[in-house]
Structure formats: structure tokens, C-alpha cells
N, C-alpha and C positions, 0 to 999 in steps of 0.2 A: 280193369279192376283185377288184381292179382289174387291168388289163393291166400296171400298173407293177410289181406283185409277181409276175407270172407266172414270169419267169425265175428268181426265187429259189425258187419252189415246185417248179418243174421240176428245178432243180439239187439241191434238197434230196431229192426223190424218187429221183433217179438215184443220189445218194450212198448212200442207205439201201439200195436194192435191190442195188447193186453190191457194197457192203460185206457184206450178208447172205451172198452168194454167196462173196466172196473170203476171208471169215473162216474158211472150211472147209478152206482150203488153206495148208499151211505154207510159210513163207519162211525157210529156214535151220532151226535148231532151236528157236527160242523165238517167233517171229513168225508172223503170218499176213498174207496180202496185204491183208487189210481194214484192217490198222493204218495203211496208207499212203493209203487213201482216205476213211476215215470222218472224219478231222479237218477235211476241206473243209466239213463241215456247220456247224462252228463258225464258220468264215470267213463263210459265207453269212449266218448268223444275225447276226453282229456287224456286217457291212456294212449289212444291212438296218436294224439297230437304230440305227447311227450316221446313216445318211443319212435314213431315214424315220421313226424313232422306235420306241418300245417297243410300241406298238399293232400296227403293221404287222409287226414282228419276230414277235410271238406269232402273228399270222395266218399268216405264212409258215412257222412252225414247226408249227402245227396242221395247215395244209393239206398240208405236206410229210409229216407223221406219217400222216395218213389215206391219201394216195396211195402212200406207202411201204409201209404195212401191207398195203394191198390188193394191190399188186404183189407183196409177199413171199408173201402167202397164195396167190396165183395160182402163184408159184413152187414152193410145197409140192406142186402138182398136176403139175408139169412133171418128168419123169424124166430124170436124167442118167446118166453112166456108172456112178456109185456110189450112185444113189438119188435122191430129190427134190432140185431145185437148191437149194431153201430148205427146211430141216426146220421143222416147226411150233414146235418149241422155240427154234430160232434166231429165228424170226419174233416169238415172244412176247418173248424177251430183248431183241431189238433194239428192238421197239416201246417197251417200258417204259423201257429205258435211254435211248432217244432222247428221249422225251417229258419225262422227269424231268430229264435233263442240259441239255437245250436250254432248258426253261423256266427252269432255275436260272441258265444263262448269261444269258438276257434280263434277269432280275431283277437280277443282279450288275452286268451292264453299265450297267443304268439308274441304279443307285446310285452309280456311279463316273463317270458321264458327264461331270461337270464337271472332272475331274482332267486330267492330261497326256494327250495323245491315245493313248498306248500303254497306259496303265494299265487302262482299262476292258476292251479286248479281251483283253489278256494274263491279267488276274485272272479274268475270266469264263470264258475258255477253259481255264484250268488247273483251276479247280473243277469245271467242267462235264465236262471230259475225265476227271478222277478218278472223278467219280460214275458217268459212263457206263461206264468200264472195270469198276468194281466190280460194278454191277448186271448188266451184259451177261454177263460171264464166269461169275459165280456162277449165274445162271439157266440159262445155256446149257450149262454143262459140269460143274457140281457133281454128284458122285454122290448127294448127299443130296436132289436134286430130280428124279431119274429118273421120279418119278410123273407129271410133267408130260407127258411122251411116252414111255411104257414101251417102244415098239416101236423108238425111236431109239437105237441103241447108241453111246454116247459113253465106253465104257469105256477107250478108248484115251487120253482126256484124263485119266483118273484114275491113270495110271501113276505110281508113286512114283519121283521122281528128284531129285537135288540141285538146289536152285533156281537157275535160270539156269546149271546145270552146275557151280556152285562152292559154293552156299550149303547151308542145311539141307535135308533131304529134304522134299518136298512134291509134291502131285499135279501132273502136267504142266500142267494148265490154270492153275494158279497162276503157274507160270513164264511161261506165255503172257500172262497178265494183267499182270504186272509188265512184261514186255518192251513190250507194247502200251502200257501207261502212259508208259514212258520215251520211246517213239516220239512219243506224243501231246505230251508236254511239249516235245520238241524241235522239233516242227512248230508248236507254238504260238509259239515264238520267230521261226521262219522266216516264219510267216504274217503277221507284223506288216509285213512289206514290201509284199506284194500288198495287204494290208488299206489301208495308207496310199495306195497308188496308186489302187486301185479307188474308194476313198471320195472322193478328190479328183476323180476323173473324174465319178462319178456326182452329186456335189454341184454341179459346174460345170454338167453337164447339167440337173440339176434346177432350178437357178437360171435357166437359160436358158429352159426351158419355162415357168417361172412368170412 
């Protein structure tokens, strides 16, 4: 890993750790604070992919994954007001969701690299975000997977309520997942602006150094 990719690795690790903590705190009725921080990971991956290529993007993902998981596991040993800052179940869910979603993002971006500038980051982020949400919320909060960490009480997430307050009855965690997914889709569109600006700046800097 060269110094060139270090900012991406650090940014990725920071996003993972922060999101692992913030996902445990509700924002309104259907969102968690983590919904607003995690999508930054896709921006980091896509910028790296566009400027430096698929290989470096995978390295940033893998390095960010390792650092993020280590920090998350450390968080499981740090006690907060309501228990560990990061539960083991959250750490596992986050790690698997992150790795599968980000590697899918890298692959999709690479396949669409030659198209219009916005197509690759938008398509890869939409697919990656959908995969991430499905994997994370299922592992982290589904009542069927309590065996992962029996001591961690996530019964609150299984409360049966109308989906997003108006749809069919479903566990609360399903509403949280749907709301999280909708936020990620919105942020995927908004992120196209900083993606364009950051890529232009880094590309110019990269060419100057070359």
C-alpha cells in the first residue's frame, strides 16, 4: 500500500467505525444516524477506482475492511452508557456487508468505466448500497439470527409495526432497512457532484506528479 492510497484507507476505516456506532441510534422513527455517514464509503471507493484504477480500489477496500473490523472489535470492548460501543453482531454484519458491497461496487464500476462519467459511479453505488443494506440489517437485527450473539438483546428491532408507518406490518428493522436504502439512493445522486469535483482535482494532481 503506497502513501497515495493512505488517505482513502483512513477515510474508509473512519466511515466504517463511525457508522457501526451511529447505526445504533435512531434518527426520527425509521432512520439511524449511520444512514448518513456510511454512503461516504462508496464515494471513496469510486473516486479511487476512477483516478487510480480497479486494483488500487480493491486494495483500499480490503485495507479499509481490515482496519475497520479491527477498530470495530476494539469497540466491542469499550463500554458506553448502554453497553459496548459496538456489539459483536454489529461488527460482523458491518464487516460482511461492507466487503461484499464494496467489492461489487468495484467490479460494476470497472465494467462501466468506458461510459458516460456519471454512469459507473451511479450504477455501482446503487447496486452496492442495496446489497449492503440487505446484508447488514438482516445479520444485525433479524430475530432469526440471534444465535450470532445471544447476549445482545435486539428484541426492540423485532417490534411489529406498519412498514414506514403506513405499509403492511413488518418488524421494525425492516422499516429501518427500507428507510436506510432510500437515503442511500438519494445520497448516491447527490454524491455525483463531489465525485466529479474530487476526481477532477486528483486527476490533475496525479498528472502533475507524473
